[in-house]
N, C-alpha and C positions, 0 to 999 in steps of 0.2 A: 724353542729348539733346544734339545738336550744333547750334550756331548759327554760321553763317559769313557773310562778306560785309559785316561791320560797317565794316571799313576800306576795302574796295575797292568795295563795292556790287555785287559779283558774286554770282550764285546758285550757291553752292558745292555745295549739295545736289544740284542738277540736274546740274552738271558731273561730280560724282563718280558719280551714277547712270548717266550716259551712258558714262563710262569703264568702270564695272563691267559694263554691258551687253555691251560688247565682251569683257571678261574672262570673262564667263559663257558665251560661245558654246561652248567645249569641254564645259562641264558640261551644257548643253542637249543636245548631241549624245550624251553618255553616257546621259542620262536617256531620250532617244529610243531608244537601243539597248536599254536596260533594258525599255522598254515593248514593243519588238518581240519580245524574248525571252519576255516574259510572254504576248503574243498567240499566239506560236508554241506555247508550252507548252499553253495552253488549247485551241488548235486540235487539237493532237495528242490531248489527253485526250478531246475530243469524238469524234474518230475511234475511239479505243479503246472508248468507250461503245457506239458503233454496232457495232463488232466483237464486243463481249461479248454484245449482244442476238442477233446471228446465231449465235454459239457456243452460247448457251443453247438455241436452236432445233434445233441439231444433235443434242441429246440425244433429242428426240422422233423425229427422222429416223433414229435408229439402232435404233428399236424395230420389231419385226416387225408389231405391231398397226397401225402407220402405213400399211403397204402391203396388209395382209390383214385389214382391218376387217370384222367380221361384223355383219349386221343380222338380228334375229329377230322375226318376227311371230307373234302368237298368236290363235287363234279365240276364246279366252276370256280376254281381257286382265284381267278382273276377278278371275280365279281363279289363273292362272299366266302368268308372263312369264319371259323369259330374255335373257341376253346371251351372245354368243359370243366366245371367244378365237380367236387366229389358227389354232390347231390344230383348231378345230371343223370337222367335215365338213358340207358343204352337204347339205341334204335336209329331209325332213319327219319330225318326231318326235311320237309320240302319248303324252300324259301324262294319266293319270287320277288326280287327287288325291282320296283317300277320307277323309283325316283331317289336320287341321292340328296343328302342334306348339303346345303350350300350357304356360304356367308353372303351378306348383302354388301354391295359396293356402289358408290356414287362418284362418278367421274365428272369434274367440272369442265367448263370451257377454257379456252386459252386466256390466261390472265395477263399476258403481256409478251414482250419479246426481250430476250437476254436478261431475264429476271435473275438478280443476285440474291440468293437465299440468305446470305449473311449480312446484307445491307438493311438499313432501317426501312420500315414500311413507307414512311413519308418520302424517303428518297426514291423509292420504287414506284409508288402509286400517287404521289402528290400530297398536298396539304389537306385535301378533302377526304383522305382515307378514314373510314368509320372507326371510331375508338369507343372505349367504354366496356361495359359488361354485355356479353352475348350468351345466348342459350341455344342448345340443341337438345334433342330428345331421343331416347331409346326406350325399349320396353322390357319390363321385368318378366319373370317366369309366368306370373299370373295374368299377363297381358296389360297391366296398368302402365301408364306412361311414367318415365323416369327423366327428370330434368337435370341437365349438366350445365353449369355456368363457368365461364372463363373470361378473363380480362384481356383487352387489347389496347396498347398505347402506340403512339406514332413512332416512338423510339424502339419499339420491338422489331425484331427481324422476322421474316417468314418462318425461319427455323424455330424461333422462340414460340410462336403461336401454335404451329403444328405440333411442336414438342409437348406443349401443355395439354393439348387434346389427347395425344397418344399416351402420355404418362399418367393421366388421371384414370381412376377406376370406373371406366364407362363402357368397356367392351368395344371400343372404337380405336382405330389407329388412323393417323393422317400423315400424308407425305406429299412432296412436290416432285414431279417428274420433269427434269430439265430438258429432256428431248422434245416432249410434247408441249411443255410449258403449261401443264395442267396440274391441278390439285386433286388428290384422290382421298376419299373417306371410305373406310370399309370396316365391317364388324370383325372382331377377332374370334367370334363364335359362329357356328353354323346354326341354321334354324329360322323358322318364321315365328316371331314373337308378337308382331303387330297384327292382331286379328281384326282390327277395326278398319274403317274406311279413311281414317285420318291420315294425311300425307299420302293418300292413295295406297295405303298399306305398307309404305316404306319403313325399313327398320331404323333409319337415321332420318330424323325430320327436324325442321326449324321453321319459324315464322318469318317469311321473307320480308315483311315490313319492319318488324322489331329487330330483326337480326340481319341487317343489310350487309354486314361484313361477309357473310356467306355468299349472298347473291351478287353484290356489287364488286367485292374484291376477289373472292375465291371463285366466282362465276359458277356456283353450285345451284342446282334447282332444289326447291323446298321439299319435293317429294321424290327426288332421285330419278325422275323419268327422263332427264336429258340424255344420260348415258349411264349404263351400269347394269346391276343385277339385283333382283329382289332376294331376300332371305328365303330359304326353302327348307322344309322338313324332309327327312328321308321317309319313304313310303314303301311298305312291303307286305306281302301276304304270307301268312304262316299256314302250312299244310292245306293250301287251297281254300281255306275257309275264313281265317281270322285276319282282317285287314288292320294293320298297325302303322303308326308313325313314330318318328324319333327326331329330337332336335339335332342330334349329331348322327354320325354314321356308325353308331354302335347301339346294340340293344341286348339286354339280358332277359332270357325267357326260359323258365324251367331249368335253371342251373346252367344254361348255355349262354356264353357271351358271343353274340354274332358281330362281325365286323364287315361293313359294306364298302366295297372298293369300286363297284360299277353296277350298272343295271344288269340283270340277268337275262338270258335268252330262255324264256319260259321259266321253269322252276329249277333251282339247283338242289341237288340231293346232298345232305350232310349226314354222315354216318358217325354215331358216337359209340365208342367201345372202350373197355378197360385197357389202359396202357400198362400191361403187366411188366414189360421190360423196364419201364421207367421206375415203377415201384420196386422191382427186384434190384435194380442198380442202387437205389437209395438205401435199401436194407443192407446190401453187400458193402457199400461204402462205410456204413456205420460199424458193421461187424469187423471189417478190415482195420478200421481205426482202433477199435477196442483191442483186437489181437495185437496190433502194433504197440499199444500201451502196455498190455500184459507182458509182451516180450521185453519191453524196457524195464518194467518193474521186476520181472523174474530174474533178469540179468543182474540187477543190484543184489539179489539174494544168493546168487550162485557164483559170482565172481570170487576168485581165490584171494585170500588176504595174505600178503607178503610182509610179515612182521619185521623182517630184517631190512626192509626198504623204507627208511624214514625220509621225510622231505629233506632235500639238499640245502645246505647252508650256502651262502654266497661264495665262500672259499672253496667248497667242494665243487660247485658249479664251474668255477674258473679252472679247476684242475681237470675237467672233463670236456670232451668235444660236445657240440650241440646235439648230435644224434644220441650220444651216450646219456646225456642229461635227460633227453626226452624219453628214452626207454626206461630210465630209472624212475622218472616221475610217473610214468604210466603204471609201473608196478606199485609205486607208493600209493597211488589213488585207487588201485584195484580193491574192491570190497569195502569201499568207504561207507556204504549204507547197509552193509550186510548185517542181518539180525536186528535191524531197526524195526520196532513193533509197528510203527505207523505204516510202513510199507507192507509188511506181512499181514497185519490185520485188515488193511485196506483191500488187499487182493482177495482175502477170504470173504469180506463183505460184498464185493462185486460179484464173485462167483455165486454166492448165496442168492443175490438178486436175480441172476439168470436162471438158476435151478428151480426157484420157488414157483409153485403153481399160482395161477391168477384166476380168481373167481369172475370170469367174464360173463357168466350167465348163458354161455353158448357151448358149442362142441369143442372149441379150441381153448385149452387151459394151460398148456405147457409148450416149451420150445420144441420138444421132440416131435410134436404133432405137425410142425411145419418144416421139419427137416433140418433143424439146428441142434447139434449135440456138442459135447465136449471132447477134446482130443484125448485119445486113449494113452498118449505118452505123458507120463507124470512130469517129465522135464519141461513140458510146454507151459506149465503153470495155469492150466485152465483155459487155453485158447478154444475158440469156437470153430466148429467144422460144419459147413453148410452142404446139404444135399440140394443142389440147384433145382432138380426136377420137382422134388417135393415142395420146396418153397414157392416155386412158380405156380404149382398146382393150387396151393393154399391161397395165393394172391388172386388167382383166377376165379376160384370157386367161392371163396369166402373172405374177401378183402376186409369187410367190417369186423370179422372175427379176429383176423391178424392185427388189425388196428387196436382192438380192445385188449389183446394180449400185450401189445407193446405200450400203448398209451391210454391211460385212464387216471386222471389226477384226483384220486380220492385218498382217504386215510385208512381204508380197511383192506380186506383180503382181495378186493377187486382192483387194487392199485396196479397200474401197468408196470411192466418190466423196466421200461425206459425211465419212468417217474421214480421208481425205486433206485435205479442206478444213478440218477441225477442227485438224489439225496445222499447216497453213499459218496459220490464224487465231491460234493460240497463239504461233507464231513471230513474227508481225507484232506482236502485243500485247506480247510480251516485249521486242522491239526498241524499241517506242514507250515502254514503261515505263523502259527504260534511258536513253532520250533525254529524256522529259518527266515521268517519275515518276508517282506516284499522289497522290490528294488528301491522304493521310496522310504522305507523304514530306517530309522536310526538304530544303533546297536541296543539301546535301552528297550526297544519294543518287541524283542523276541529272545527266546531262551539262549540260542547259540550266540547271539549278539552280546548278551550280558556276560557270558563266559569269555568272549573275545575281549570285551572291555576290561574285565578283571585282569586278563593276561596282559593287556596293553599297559595297565597300571603297574603290574608286577615287573614287566620288562623295563619300564622307565625307572622304577626304583632300583632294579638290579644293575642297570647301566650306570646310574649315579654311584652305586656301591663300587662297581668295577673301576670307575674313574678315581675314587678315593684309594682303592687298593693299589692301582698303578702308581699313583703319586707316592704312596707309602714305600713301594719297592724302590722307586727312584731315589727317595730320600735316604733309604737304608744303604743303597749302593753308593750314593754320593758321600754319605758319612764314612763308609768304608774307604772310599778313594781318598778322602781328606785325612783319615787316620794313617793310611799307608804313606801318603805324601809327607806327613809330619815325621813318620819313622824314617823315611828316606832322607829327609833333611837332617834329622838328628844323627843318622848314621854317617852322612857326609861330613858333618861338623866334627864328629868324633874321629873319623879317619884323618881329617885335616890336622887335628891336634896331635895325633900320634905321629904324623909325618913331620910336623914342625919340631918335635922333640928330637 
């Protein structure tokens, strides 16, 4: 703590403060430069985020299903429905479902009364409960038998044993129903895999002699005939001629994915058509996203630069209201990316991607042929304008041609517009990352960061210099105070001597 002015009556603290305010002016400018670099970095990263969103949308625009979406209607929606892939042929398909695929289930007899699933087997079924390794069998896709082994000890609980069966990779789950006091084994898949006569064709089988735990303890029959349901394939007839089966209630035929929900009453008619509205909406979403990006980029190049509005220092902010400071900062940030070549060159590259012709090998080779043109207002920065009727017409009459125009991943003149645009976006994003980095980058990893780090070093050095200058001012004023104090003392002594004479 410093106290000055005792000898002179001067406000030394105020004098030093005013002198240091002048000394701090270069530091204020450096801190303002540091703030501007931070704003510029953040503005670049905001642009990169918008570019990434558009790039993510290009992935969908490269899919054939975007331009050739199929809609399928059914006369018996409660029995059979379908979805069409781009390769599905338009037309009417007759499907008669005579049998649904079902899973197999084996329900045992009553295993006791008041069974506690969490108690040991020995306490529930006595000391004679079968223990050791036991096997049950299921069947593979090719119809061969698949053996599954699990262990049982007297200290296990019913939950332990049934849990081992369920958790194993065997397409079977097992559980105990406390109301009926019965154990249930059932397959987790539909279909008839056991085409043999073994176990009477059951999907879950076991040898009753070697695996007495199933028959004696769980009261299950070896072939599932006591109570339950056999595994069953779905059966249907295609166009009244082709009889087919499926292990589950789905089947893909000629690019159409059929889903069976119930048996049909006679034949269900399924009509496949191009879903032009879905394709149109996909293209429009992409165009709208691109226009949104162009608007954001164009704004950075048109915003006015207010050179008289520098970033506020802490002292200046304190002297303003919150609203005043916010308005000032808004003007100070305006035009922060104006005339940045990364933005202007990037916009030009993307416009070029849209305008260039594509060697599709067909009739459609440019955007104008499908009703997409550029805005006539130069201030729009190259936004796209869509003639909805022409675009829908192109998607209806030649969806393959529209797809080739937009999507074709080659390196020659036949490269699709979206693929070209994706390359341009990645190039712009790469240049921005070199300039402004990513959120996880340190200052050393990008250009603006290196400049910010240099400024940080300069600011630290200048702050150390300011501390030395302030100490020097205080030393000088202190020396002045001491000199005046000595003069005052000498003057008092001299006056006292005159008075004494």
